[in-house]
N, C-alpha and C positions, 0 to 999 in steps of 0.2 A: 648403615647400609641401607637404609630407603631411599637414600637420597641418590647411594650410589646406582642403585636400581632405575630411579627416574631416570637419571644419567644414561644410564645405558640403552635405557628405553627410548628416549631424545634420539639419541646417536645411530639406532637402527630405522625409526621411523624412513618408511616407505621402502624398505630393502625387500619388501614382501614376506615376510618372516610373521608364522601361523602364534607361535609365542616366545615370548625372552626369557630368560633365567640367569641368573649369575650363572660364572662358571661353578663345573662339579667334575666330578673326577673321572669323566666317560666324555672324552669329544677330541678335539683334533686341536692342537694350537701350530703358532710358528711366528715369523719372522717376515713382513717383505721388503724385497731389497731393492730399492729405487735407480734407476739406470743412473751415469755419473753428469750430475749434473741436471739430474730430474727427481719428481716428489714423490711420496706416497699419499699426502693429502686427497682426501676424498674418497679415497678407496675401500671396498667393501670386498671381503671372502663369502662367496655362495657356495655351499653343498646340495648339490641335487644324488636324488637315492637311483636316478638311472638318466641314461643319457638321452631317452628319447625324445626331449623337446629340444636336442642341440647343445642344451646346455645353456638356453637362451628363455627368457621370459621369468616370470617367478620362481623363483628357488624355492626347495625345502627346509633350509637353515639358511640364516646368514649371520656376517658378522662383522663392525665396522675394524678399520686398524687403528691403533691410535699413532700418540706421536711419533714414539720408536721404533713404530712398525708392526709391534706385536700384534694377534689377536688369536680370540678364541672361538671357537665356536661348540659350542654345549648339545651334546649328539646322545644320541641312543646306538647303541650295538648293531653294526651294520657295513655297508659299501658305498662308500660316496666319491661324487666325480667334484673334485674341487675346481673352482673358474677364479683369481681375483679378478677386481676390474676399479677401475683405475677411472672416474669422470673428470672431464675438465673443468668443471665447475659445479658448485653444491647446488642441491636441489635438482640432482639430475639424477636419482636413484632408476627411477622405470624407461621407460623406453628405450626404441631402438638404439645404437650406438652413433654419435653424432662424433663430430670433428676432433680429434685433437684428444680421445677417448683410448684408454690402451686396457688390454687384460692380458692373463699370463694361466694358463691351464696347467695344471700341475704334470710332471711328467709318469705318477708314478699313479694315473686315474688307473681302475676305482683304490681309492685307499681302505685300507680295513681299521673298522673301530673295534675293539671288544673293552666289554663290559669293564669298569673300573679300570682303564689304563688310557692314558694320553699317546693320541698316535701325532706325532714330528713332524710337521711340514713346509718348510721354508717356497716362498716364491722370489722371481728375479723377472720384476716389469722390466717388459722393452720399452727400447727409445719412442717406438713409433707404432700406431696400431696395426693389427693384422691383417691383412686380406684376404686371409682364409677361412674357412667358416671354420667355429670354434671347434666346433664339437668333429667335424668332419674324418679325421684322422685323429681322435682320442684312441688311448690302448687302453685295450681291455684284454683280458681272459679269455674272450669268444671272436674266434678271428677263423675266415676260409682263407687259405695260399694257393699260390701255385703260380704257373711259369706261361707264359700266352705266345704262340712262337704263327708264323704266319703257315700260310700251306704248303710253303718252300723250306719250313722246319727253322727259319733264322729267328731268334727272337723278336718282339714286338717291343720297340719303347719309346719313351714319351706317351703310353696308352694307361686312361684310368677304369676302374674295374666299378661300375654300379650296380647296386643291390637295391630290391623293392622288395615290399614283401605283398604287393598286387600282382597277378600275372600279367596284369595291363602293361607294366612297368611302362608308367609315362609320368612327365611331370616332373618336380623335384624328388631326387633317389632319398631313398629312408638314410643311404649310408656310402660313401664312397672313398677310394684308395688313392691315396698317391698314386704319382705319374708313374710308371716301368721304366726301370731304368738297361742298360744297354743287354742285361741278362733276360727283360722278360717278366723277370718274378714280381710279384704284389702281394702286401696284405692288406685283408679286407677287416677290419676291427668289426665289428659289430657289438651293441647296446646288450642285447640278448639272443637264447639263441631263437631258431624258428627255420620257416620254409623264404631263401630269397628268392627271387630270380634275378639274375646277371645281366647284366648290357655291358658291352668294352665300346669307349668311344676314345675321340683326337684328343688328346689336352686340349683344354679349352674351358671355359663360361657360357653358363648361358642355356639354355634348353637347348640339348642336343636334338640334331638335326636327321635326314635319314643319311647324308650325304654323310655325315661323322660317327655312326657307328658301323661295328662289325656285326659280324653273327658270327656261331658257334659252329665249325663242323659238325654235320651228321647230325644234328638238332632242331629237328622242321618247325619242336613247339617251344618254347619259355624253360632255359637254362636255369630251373632253380632248385639246388642244393640244402639239405636240411642240415642241420646241429644242434647240438645242447646246448644250454647255457654255459660256461665255463669249461667248454671244449674248444681245439682246434681242428679244422677239418682240412688237411693239403687235398687242393683238387687237382694233383699233378700235374701232366703237360696236357693244354687245352688249343688246340688248332682253331684261329679266325680265318673263314677263306672271302677277305676282303671285306670292303666295306658292302653294306646292304644296300 
């Protein structure tokens, strides 16, 4: 038993875990599936208590994946966001993503863990690295939704909604939605409740410039709706009056 614990600790070295223990009856267990022709070597599953960090950086808990692709996260009761990361080379458990690294976010995030129960959560690793921010579109039970139309009443396609905790609404947003489809509808998933100031921009990357942004009709001040954690709020139809 002592040897097993030492081996488990060595495997977790560099995972950013505050403590390591042998599997108990409370936690999350599952299997990582590699893509065709791929590998699960150097894969670690990380658990975050919330998505405020963008599911990046040191996690609250972590567990290495064994040769069969199985893992076990020894946790306490609560809700967790899970990410599986496969590094392209050993000894690179920390630091920013490198060429060849891949990750998979669990589609049912956040996962509920109850005392004395094992929650099952399998992953399918992609063939190549994702290009989108890992937590940008993480599903949660807290969200804003609505429809964006222009001042002619036509749905706005291909725009994204940005959410900021600060009224200044500058720099990198705290959350953003996927680009709207032909119907102009969006869902903006949030890590927790609160007051969020919204901007709308053309789909694209980098810091939004003045020419990229739309403004909400009849809103001289920042549009900052509020909601509670664990709730969804429908903002209805929002009219945008061209670019700023």
